[in-house]
C-alpha positions in Angstrom: -39.1 -5.8 10.2 -42.3 -3.9 10.3 -43.0 -0.8 12.5 -44.9 -2.7 15.2 -42.4 -5.5 15.3 -39.6 -3.0 15.7 -41.4 -1.3 18.6 -41.9 -4.6 20.3 -38.3 -5.6 19.8 -37.1 -2.2 21.1 -39.3 -2.6 24.3 -37.9 -6.1 24.9 -34.3 -4.8 24.5 -34.8 -1.9 26.8 -36.3 -4.1 29.5 -33.5 -6.7 29.2 -30.9 -4.0 29.2 -32.3 -2.5 32.4 -33.1 -5.8 34.3 -30.1 -7.9 33.3 -27.3 -5.4 33.0 -28.5 -2.2 34.7 -28.2 -0.2 31.4 -30.6 2.8 31.4 -30.3 3.4 27.7 -28.6 2.0 24.5 -26.1 3.9 22.5 -26.6 5.0 18.9 -26.0 2.0 16.7 -26.5 -0.6 19.4 -30.3 -0.8 19.3 -30.4 -0.9 15.4 -27.9 -3.8 15.3 -29.7 -5.7 18.1 -33.1 -5.3 16.3 -31.6 -6.7 13.1 -30.2 -9.7 14.9 -33.5 -10.4 16.6 -35.1 -10.3 13.1 -32.7 -12.9 11.8 -30.4 -10.5 9.8 -26.6 -10.5 9.6 -25.0 -7.4 10.8 -21.6 -5.7 10.3 -21.1 -3.1 13.0 -18.3 -0.6 13.0 -18.2 1.3 16.3 -15.4 3.1 18.0 -13.4 1.3 20.7 -15.2 1.5 24.0 -18.5 2.1 22.2 -20.3 -1.0 23.6 -20.0 -3.6 20.8 -20.2 -6.5 23.2 -23.7 -5.5 24.2 -24.9 -5.9 20.6 -24.7 -9.7 20.9 -25.2 -10.1 24.6 -28.8 -8.7 24.8 -30.2 -10.5 21.7 -28.6 -13.8 22.9 -30.6 -13.6 26.1 -33.9 -13.1 24.2 -33.3 -15.9 21.6 -33.4 -19.6 22.1 -30.1 -21.4 21.9 -26.6 -20.5 22.9 -24.5 -17.7 21.4 -21.2 -18.5 19.9 -18.6 -15.7 20.3 -15.4 -15.9 18.2 -12.7 -14.0 20.0 -9.0 -13.9 19.0 -7.2 -13.9 22.4 -7.5 -16.1 25.5 -7.1 -13.1 27.8 -9.9 -11.3 26.0 -12.1 -14.4 26.3 -11.4 -14.6 30.0 -12.4 -11.0 30.5 -15.6 -11.4 28.6 -16.6 -14.6 30.4 -15.9 -12.9 33.8 -18.0 -9.9 32.8 -21.0 -12.1 31.9 -20.6 -14.2 35.0 -20.5 -11.1 37.2 -23.7 -9.8 35.5 -25.4 -13.3 36.0 -26.3 -13.2 32.3 -27.1 -16.8 31.5 -23.7 -18.4 32.1 -20.6 -18.3 30.0 -17.7 -20.6 29.2 -14.5 -20.4 27.2 -13.1 -23.2 24.9 -9.4 -22.7 24.2 -6.0 -24.3 24.6 -6.1 -23.4 28.3 -9.6 -24.7 29.0 -10.7 -28.3 28.3 -13.1 -28.3 25.4 -15.2 -31.2 26.7 -16.2 -29.4 29.9 -17.2 -26.1 28.2 -19.1 -27.9 25.4 -20.9 -30.1 27.9 -22.2 -26.9 29.7 -23.4 -25.5 26.3 -25.1 -28.6 25.1 -26.9 -29.3 28.4 -28.1 -25.7 28.7 -26.1 -24.6 31.7 -24.3 -21.8 29.7 -25.7 -19.3 27.3 -22.4 -18.0 25.8 -19.4 -19.9 24.5 -16.2 -18.0 23.7 -13.6 -19.6 21.4 -10.8 -18.8 19.0 -11.2 -19.3 15.2 -8.8 -22.2 15.4 -11.3 -24.1 17.6 -13.7 -24.0 14.7 -11.2 -25.8 12.6 -12.0 -28.9 14.7 -14.9 -30.9 13.2 -15.8 -32.4 16.6 -16.2 -28.9 18.1 -18.3 -27.7 15.2 -20.5 -30.8 15.3 -21.3 -30.4 19.0 -22.0 -26.7 18.7 -24.2 -27.3 15.7 -26.2 -29.9 17.7 -26.9 -27.2 20.3 -28.6 -25.1 17.6 -26.9 -21.7 18.3 -29.1 -18.6 18.3 -26.4 -16.3 16.9 -22.7 -16.0 16.1 -20.6 -13.0 17.0 -17.2 -12.5 15.4 -15.3 -10.1 17.6 -12.4 -8.1 16.1 -13.8 -9.0 12.6 -11.1 -6.9 10.8 -8.7 -9.8 11.5 -10.1 -11.5 8.4 -8.1 -8.9 6.5 -4.8 -9.2 8.4 -2.4 -11.2 6.3 0.9 -10.0 7.8 3.5 -11.9 9.8 0.9 -12.7 12.5 -1.6 -14.0 9.9 -4.1 -16.5 11.3 -5.5 -18.6 8.4 -8.3 -19.9 10.5 -10.0 -16.5 10.2 -10.4 -17.1 6.5 -12.2 -20.4 7.1 -14.8 -18.9 9.5 -17.3 -18.5 6.6 -17.4 -22.3 6.1 -17.7 -22.9 9.9 -20.6 -20.5 10.1 -22.4 -22.5 7.4 -21.8 -25.8 9.2 -23.3 -24.2 12.3 -26.5 -23.5 10.4 -25.8 -19.8 9.7 -27.8 -18.3 12.5 -27.8 -14.5 12.6 -24.1 -13.3 12.5 -22.8 -10.1 14.1 -19.4 -9.1 12.7 -17.9 -6.5 15.1 -14.9 -4.2 14.8 -13.8 -0.7 15.8 -11.8 0.0 12.6 -12.6 -1.1 9.1 -11.9 0.9 5.9 -14.3 0.3 3.0 -12.3 -2.4 1.4 -11.9 -4.2 4.8 -15.7 -4.1 5.3 -16.1 -5.7 1.8 -13.6 -8.4 2.7 -15.3 -9.1 6.0 -18.7 -9.6 4.3 -17.2 -11.8 1.6 -14.9 -13.9 3.9 -17.6 -14.6 6.5 -20.3 -15.2 3.9 -22.6 -12.7 5.4 -26.1 -12.7 3.7 -27.3 -9.2 2.7 -25.9 -7.8 6.0 -27.1 -4.6 7.6 -23.9 -2.4 7.7 -24.0 0.0 10.6 -21.0 2.4 10.7 -21.0 4.8 13.7 -18.1 7.0 12.8 -14.4 6.8 13.5 -13.6 10.1 15.1 -12.0 10.1 18.6 -11.9 13.9 19.2 -10.5 13.5 22.7 -7.2 12.0 21.4 -4.5 14.6 20.5 -2.5 13.4 17.5 1.2 14.1 16.9 4.2 12.9 15.0 7.8 13.4 16.0 10.3 12.9 13.2 13.9 11.7 13.6 16.9 11.1 11.4 18.8 8.7 13.8 17.4 5.7 15.6 19.3 6.4 18.8 17.8 9.9 19.0 14.3 8.5 18.5 14.8 5.9 21.3 16.1 8.5 23.8 13.2 10.8 23.0 10.6 8.1 23.4 12.0 6.9 26.7 12.1 10.5 28.0 8.5 11.1 26.9 7.1 7.9 28.5 9.1 8.4 31.7 7.7 11.9 32.3 4.0 11.3 31.5 1.3 10.9 34.1 -1.2 8.1 34.1 -1.4 4.8 32.4 0.1 4.3 29.0 1.0 2.0 26.2 4.1 2.0 24.0 3.8 -0.1 20.8 7.0 -1.4 19.2 7.8 -3.5 16.0 9.7 -6.4 17.6 10.0 -8.5 20.7 13.5 -7.3 21.3 12.3 -3.7 21.2 9.6 -4.5 23.8 12.3 -5.8 26.2 14.7 -2.9 25.6 12.3 -0.1 25.8 10.6 -1.5 28.9 14.0 -1.8 30.6 15.0 1.7 29.7 11.7 3.2 30.9 11.9 1.2 34.1 15.4 2.5 34.6 13.9 6.0 34.8 11.8 5.0 37.8 8.6 4.0 36.1 6.7 0.7 36.5 7.2 -0.6 33.0 6.6 -4.1 31.7 7.2 -5.7 28.3 4.6 -7.8 26.5 5.0 -9.9 23.4 4.0 -13.3 21.9 7.5 -14.8 22.7 6.9 -14.6 26.5 5.6 -17.5 28.5 1.8 -17.6 28.9 2.2 -17.1 32.7 4.3 -14.0 32.2 1.8 -12.5 29.6 -1.0 -13.2 32.0 0.8 -11.5 34.9 1.4 -8.3 32.8 -2.2 -8.3 31.6 -3.4 -8.6 35.2 -1.1 -5.8 36.3 -2.4 -3.6 33.6 -6.0 -4.4 34.3 -5.5 -3.6 38.0 -3.7 -0.3 37.3 -0.5 -1.6 38.9 1.8 -0.6 36.1 2.6 2.7 34.5 3.5 1.6 31.0 3.2 -1.6 29.0 5.6 -1.8 26.1 4.2 -4.2 23.6 4.0 -5.6 20.1 0.6 -5.7 18.5 0.0 -8.9 20.5 -1.3 -6.7 23.4 -4.4 -4.6 23.6 -7.2 -6.2 21.7 -10.2 -5.9 24.0 -8.4 -4.5 27.0 -10.8 -3.4 29.7 -9.2 -0.1 30.8 -10.9 3.2 30.1 -8.3 5.5 31.6 -5.3 5.0 29.3 -3.8 8.5 28.9 -1.3 8.0 26.2 -0.3 5.6 23.3 3.2 6.0 21.9 4.4 4.2 18.8 8.2 3.6 18.5 7.6 2.8 14.8 4.7 3.1 12.3 2.5 0.0 12.1 1.6 -1.6 8.8 -1.4 0.5 8.1 -3.6 3.4 9.3 -6.1 0.6 10.2 -3.7 -0.9 12.7 -2.6 2.6 14.0 -6.2 3.8 14.6 -7.1 0.5 16.3 -4.1 0.9 18.7 -4.5 4.5 19.5 -8.2 3.9 20.1 -7.2 2.2 23.4 -6.6 5.7 24.9 -9.2 8.0 26.4 -12.2 5.7 26.5 -13.3 7.5 29.6 -13.9 10.7 27.6 -11.0 12.5 29.2 -8.2 13.9 27.1 -5.5 11.5 25.8 -2.5 11.6 23.6 -1.2 9.6 20.6 2.4 10.2 19.4 4.1 8.5 16.6 8.0 8.5 16.8 8.9 8.3 13.2 11.8 7.5 11.0 11.1 6.9 7.3 13.5 4.0 7.4 11.2 2.1 9.8 8.7 1.6 7.0 11.2 -0.9 5.4 10.8 -3.2 8.4 7.0 -3.0 8.0 7.2 -4.0 4.3 9.4 -7.0 5.3 6.9 -8.1 8.1 3.9 -8.1 5.8 5.2 -11.4 4.5 6.8 -12.8 1.4 5.1 -13.8 -1.8 3.4 -17.2 -2.2 5.6 -20.0 -3.4 4.3 -20.7 -7.0 6.0 -24.1 -7.1 4.3 -25.2 -3.8 1.0 -23.8 -5.0 1.3 -25.9 -8.2 2.3 -29.0 -6.2 -0.7 -28.7 -3.9 -3.1 -28.0 -6.7 -1.7 -30.9 -8.7 -1.8 -33.4 -5.8 -5.4 -32.6 -5.0 -6.5 -32.5 -8.7 -5.0 -35.9 -9.5 -6.0 -37.6 -6.3 -9.7 -37.2 -7.2 -10.9 -37.8 -3.6 -10.3 -36.2 -0.2 -6.7 -35.6 0.7 -6.0 -35.5 4.4 -4.2 -32.2 5.3 -1.8 -34.0 7.7 -0.6 -36.3 4.9 -0.2 -33.3 2.5 1.9 -31.4 5.1 4.1 -34.4 5.6 4.6 -35.0 1.9 5.4 -31.3 1.2 7.4 -30.8 4.4 5.5 -27.6 5.4 3.8 -26.5 8.6 0.1 -26.1 9.2 0.0 -22.3 8.8 2.0 -22.3 5.6 -0.2 -25.0 4.0 -3.4 -23.2 5.2 -2.2 -20.0 3.5 -1.6 -21.9 0.2 -4.9 -23.7 0.5 -6.8 -20.4 1.1 -5.3 -18.9 -2.1 -6.3 -22.0 -4.1 -9.8 -21.9 -2.5 -10.2 -18.3 -3.7 -9.0 -19.4 -7.1 -11.9 -21.9 -7.2 -9.8 -25.0 -7.4 -9.8 -26.5 -3.9 -12.3 -26.8 -1.1 -12.2 -28.2 2.5 -14.4 -30.9 3.7 -16.1 -30.7 7.1 -13.3 -32.9 8.5 -10.6 -30.6 7.2 -9.5 -32.7 4.2 -8.8 -31.1 0.8 -10.9 -31.9 -2.2 -10.9 -30.8 -5.8 -13.8 -28.4 -6.8 -15.8 -30.1 -9.6 -15.5 -28.1 -12.7 -12.7 -26.0 -11.2 -9.6 -24.9 -13.1 -6.8 -27.3 -13.8 -3.6 -27.0 -11.7 -1.7 -24.6 -13.9 -4.6 -22.1 -14.3 -5.4 -22.4 -10.6 -1.8 -21.7 -9.6 -1.6 -18.7 -12.0 -4.9 -17.2 -10.5 -3.6 -17.9 -6.9 -0.4 -16.0 -7.7 -2.4 -13.1 -9.2 -4.6 -12.9 -6.1 -1.5 -12.9 -3.9 0.1 -10.1 -5.9 -3.0 -8.0 -5.6 -3.0 -8.6 -1.8 0.6 -7.4 -1.5 0.0 -4.4 -3.7 -2.9 -3.4 -1.4 -0.7 -4.0 1.7 2.1 -1.9 0.2 -0.4 0.9 -0.5 -1.5 0.8 3.2 2.2 1.3 4.2 2.4 4.2 1.8 -0.7 5.7 3.5 1.0 5.3 6.8 3.9 7.3 5.4 1.4 9.9 4.2 0.0 10.3 7.7 3.4 10.7 9.3 4.6 13.2 6.7 1.4 15.3 6.1 1.5 19.0 6.8 -2.3 19.1 6.9 -4.7 18.1 9.7 -3.8 14.6 10.8 -7.3 13.8 11.9 -8.7 14.8 8.5 -6.1 12.5 6.9 -7.0 9.5 9.1 -10.7 9.9 8.8 -10.4 10.4 5.0 -8.6 7.1 4.8 -11.7 5.5 6.3 -14.0 7.3 3.9 -15.4 9.7 6.5 -15.3 13.4 5.3 -13.9 15.9 7.9 -14.2 19.5 6.8 -11.9 22.1 8.3 -9.2 21.4 10.8 -9.5 19.5 14.1 -7.5 21.8 16.5 -6.4 18.6 18.3 -3.3 17.6 16.4 0.3 19.0 16.1 -0.2 20.4 12.6 -3.3 22.4 13.7 -1.3 24.0 16.5 -4.2 23.3 18.9 -6.2 26.2 17.4 -9.2 25.3 15.3 -9.0 26.9 11.9 -10.7 26.3 8.6 -9.0 24.2 6.0 -7.1 26.5 3.6 -9.1 25.1 0.6 -12.1 23.1 1.3 -13.2 20.7 -1.4 -16.2 22.1 -3.2 -19.1 19.6 -2.9 -20.0 20.2 -6.5 -16.5 19.7 -7.8 -15.3 16.7 -9.7 -14.7 13.3 -8.0 -16.7 13.9 -4.8 -16.1 11.6 -1.8 -17.6 8.1 -2.1 -18.0 8.5 -5.9 -16.9 5.6 -8.1 -14.2 6.2 -10.7 -12.2 4.2 -13.3 -8.5 4.6 -14.0 -7.0 3.6 -17.4 -4.4 1.4 -15.7 -5.8 0.5 -12.3 -9.4 0.0 -13.1 -12.3 0.6 -10.7 -11.9 2.7 -7.5 -13.8 4.7 -4.9 -12.8 8.2 -3.8 -12.2 8.3 -0.1 -11.1 11.9 0.5 -10.7 15.1 -1.4 -8.6 18.2 -0.9 -8.5 21.2 -3.2 -5.6 19.8 -5.2 -5.7 16.0 -4.7 -7.9 13.0 -4.0 -7.3 9.6 -2.3 -8.7 6.7 -4.2 -9.0 3.1 -3.1 -8.6 0.9 -6.2 -9.5 -2.8 -6.3 -6.3 -3.8 -8.0 -3.6 -1.7 -6.4 -5.1 -0.3 -3.1 -4.7 3.3 -2.0 -3.4 6.0 -4.4 -3.1 9.8 -3.8 -3.7 11.6 -7.1 -3.1 15.2 -8.0 -6.2 16.6 -9.6 -4.2 18.5 -12.1 -2.8 15.2 -13.5 -5.9 13.0 -13.8 -7.4 14.4 -17.0 -7.7 11.5 -19.5 -6.7 8.8 -17.0 -9.5 9.0 -14.4 -13.2 9.2 -15.2 -16.4 9.0 -13.1 -18.4 5.8 -13.4 
């Protein structure tokens, strides 16, 4: 985009922001992302929670011809976003999900009565939905919570990995991939999985200086539980407690309520009406504490959360930073405390999921290979005796191995010139092993955060590849007193941050953070590794 075109776009954006939403100014990162979308470019935007990511697709959508498609993971989040746009009288908005008839919402999109349609990635698995949306000639596509394309744990949603194909079937208008938390490898995965074309990557920092970080360590689970309940029961203001299991959500909520606090559990095993009730209580400020699994919180519209407590470490610093980022969005001080037992990490390793079944992979690859035509997914599920999610996970691996592709109707077809079944299965198993090694390394980094004796903020920001010199003064290891780091990494020293390196065993990697005696490197093949500088001679070299 030329200089004059950028100036004209900026004026149009400022005028629309003022007249349609009452915004007097746009935040850093917002305007740049909007200008690129108006110019027809794909955008990957990483902006802290509460930084105004929704505005990035809302304003351009009002200035472009055609409806905006917003892919959003949760019905509650879709409902909030629709309500917000309707309140602003911003062109009309509808949701298409299991709780809202698709035909009604799609009719309003195709006849021009609504400018925005919100739907889950699973809706785009339906050929009839994609066909109707494509006929409406969408102006842009926004993928909210885009980091979900990298979440392969127990709550893995295979439909996220098929969004790239859906985007192409929709004509690939400008795409905005939006997230609050994405480490460098996750950003690469978002770009590849969504099929973004030479995207403009805009990263506006990860630091949330108003959140005090702390870890409390325990040897016994009973001691940890008593301490967390005591902590939550004596805090002022609205808070969240994250737990690892549905049972824990129920038990912790009951214990905190027994101390006289308004506490409610929230997890995916509850009836939808109950989840909606808790969400509404939280949104209205009529509860003190919500005790939840990771099912709660994405896109919550409360800026005054004062504390986020974790009863166990999540599966990665990515997830942890996403969840604690729901505190202190109003700019006032907030607190994030991890209640930690090293043994809890074993549960996280279990929940990241088992290895792919090589026999099933080979059977799927062989059936599709020998069929020669399109194999209906429903028939394949019945033949193999597996559910839709399990088959989708297998098919996704075989797609990445270059052996299988999906037709627009969702059938499976052999890729012409692709590998035979045995080779395809071997490559799929290799890809699955790499994925698990990376997931295991993320859990190891979560242990590193919990057990570090250095500045916790510097550790977290280093994980995301954002240098943080000195000490923050806002974590338990800094004693609330700013002080310089004992040994700052010399800028001219070996292996500077963001430099590429090669390991004799692990191959290519990127340096994410550096201390006086160690570096953290993200390797393509094994994930995150912390290496002592005194021990890397001969095994690690700059590229």
